[in-house]
C-alpha positions as CSV (number, residue, x, y, z in Angstrom):
1,X,-77.5,-129.5,-18.0
2,X,-76.1,-127.6,-15.0
3,X,-75.1,-129.4,-11.8
4,X,-73.9,-128.3,-8.3
5,X,-70.8,-130.2,-7.2
6,X,-71.2,-131.3,-3.6
7,X,-68.3,-133.6,-2.7
8,X,-64.9,-134.9,-3.9
9,X,-62.9,-138.1,-3.5
10,X,-59.1,-137.7,-3.8
11,X,-56.5,-140.4,-4.5
12,X,-52.8,-140.1,-4.3
13,X,-52.5,-136.5,-3.3
14,X,-54.3,-133.3,-2.4
15,X,-54.4,-131.2,-5.5
16,X,-57.1,-130.9,-8.2
17,X,-55.3,-133.5,-10.4
18,X,-55.9,-136.0,-7.6
19,X,-59.7,-135.7,-7.6
20,X,-60.7,-139.2,-8.7
21,X,-64.5,-138.9,-8.3
22,X,-67.0,-136.1,-7.7
23,X,-70.6,-136.0,-6.5
24,X,-73.1,-133.5,-7.9
25,X,-76.8,-132.7,-7.8
26,X,-79.0,-131.4,-10.6
27,X,-80.8,-128.6,-8.9
28,X,-83.6,-128.7,-11.4
29,X,-84.6,-132.3,-10.7
30,X,-82.8,-133.1,-7.4
31,X,-81.1,-136.1,-9.1
32,X,-77.8,-137.0,-7.6
33,X,-74.7,-138.1,-9.5
34,X,-71.4,-139.7,-8.6
35,X,-68.8,-140.2,-11.4
36,X,-65.1,-140.2,-12.2
37,X,-63.1,-137.1,-13.0
38,X,-62.7,-138.1,-16.6
39,X,-66.5,-138.5,-17.0
40,X,-67.1,-135.1,-15.5
41,X,-64.5,-133.6,-17.8
42,X,-66.4,-135.1,-20.8
43,X,-69.6,-133.8,-19.3
44,X,-68.2,-130.2,-19.1
45,X,-66.5,-130.4,-22.5
46,X,-69.9,-131.4,-24.0
47,X,-71.4,-128.0,-23.3
48,X,-72.7,-128.7,-19.8
49,X,-71.8,-126.6,-16.8
50,X,-71.3,-126.9,-13.0
51,X,-70.7,-124.8,-10.0
52,X,-70.0,-125.0,-6.2
53,X,-71.4,-123.0,-3.4
54,X,-69.5,-122.2,-0.2
55,X,-70.9,-122.0,3.3
56,X,-72.0,-118.4,2.7
57,X,-73.9,-119.1,-0.5
58,X,-71.3,-117.7,-2.8
59,X,-71.1,-119.5,-6.2
60,X,-68.0,-120.4,-8.2
61,X,-68.1,-121.7,-11.7
62,X,-66.3,-125.0,-12.5
63,X,-64.1,-125.3,-15.6
64,X,-61.8,-127.8,-17.2
65,X,-58.0,-127.4,-17.0
66,X,-55.2,-129.5,-18.4
67,X,-51.5,-129.9,-18.2
68,X,-51.4,-131.7,-21.6
69,X,-51.4,-135.2,-20.0
70,X,-54.2,-134.9,-17.5
71,X,-57.4,-132.9,-17.5
72,X,-59.2,-132.0,-14.3
73,X,-62.0,-129.7,-13.0
74,X,-61.3,-126.5,-11.0
75,X,-63.3,-123.6,-9.9
76,X,-63.0,-120.2,-11.6
77,X,-64.1,-117.0,-9.8
78,X,-63.5,-113.4,-10.8
79,X,-61.0,-114.4,-13.4
80,X,-58.9,-116.5,-11.0
81,X,-58.6,-120.3,-10.8
82,X,-59.6,-121.1,-7.2
83,X,-59.7,-124.1,-4.8
84,X,-63.4,-124.2,-4.0
85,X,-63.7,-127.9,-5.2
86,X,-61.0,-128.9,-2.8
87,X,-62.9,-127.3,0.1
88,X,-65.9,-129.6,-0.6
89,X,-66.6,-132.5,1.8
90,X,-64.5,-135.7,1.1
91,X,-66.0,-139.2,0.6
């Protein structure tokens, strides 16, 4: 499955590691999802994929990163880890 991430909820800070929950939509069905960061990491590590779109329609792929203790999602565009997830609306 492939989803478009649409919003993030941060707890305890402002970096990617502080994203506690994310909202997403399956563009194929219109179904909406809201789940924890750890569930989304499992989703991505199970062979699924996700992306975000900016206000101009540009798309950035979402990948999983880890510091050994914590895993999180972050966008990856043109070979560079970017902050597109952090630019999404908060809830």
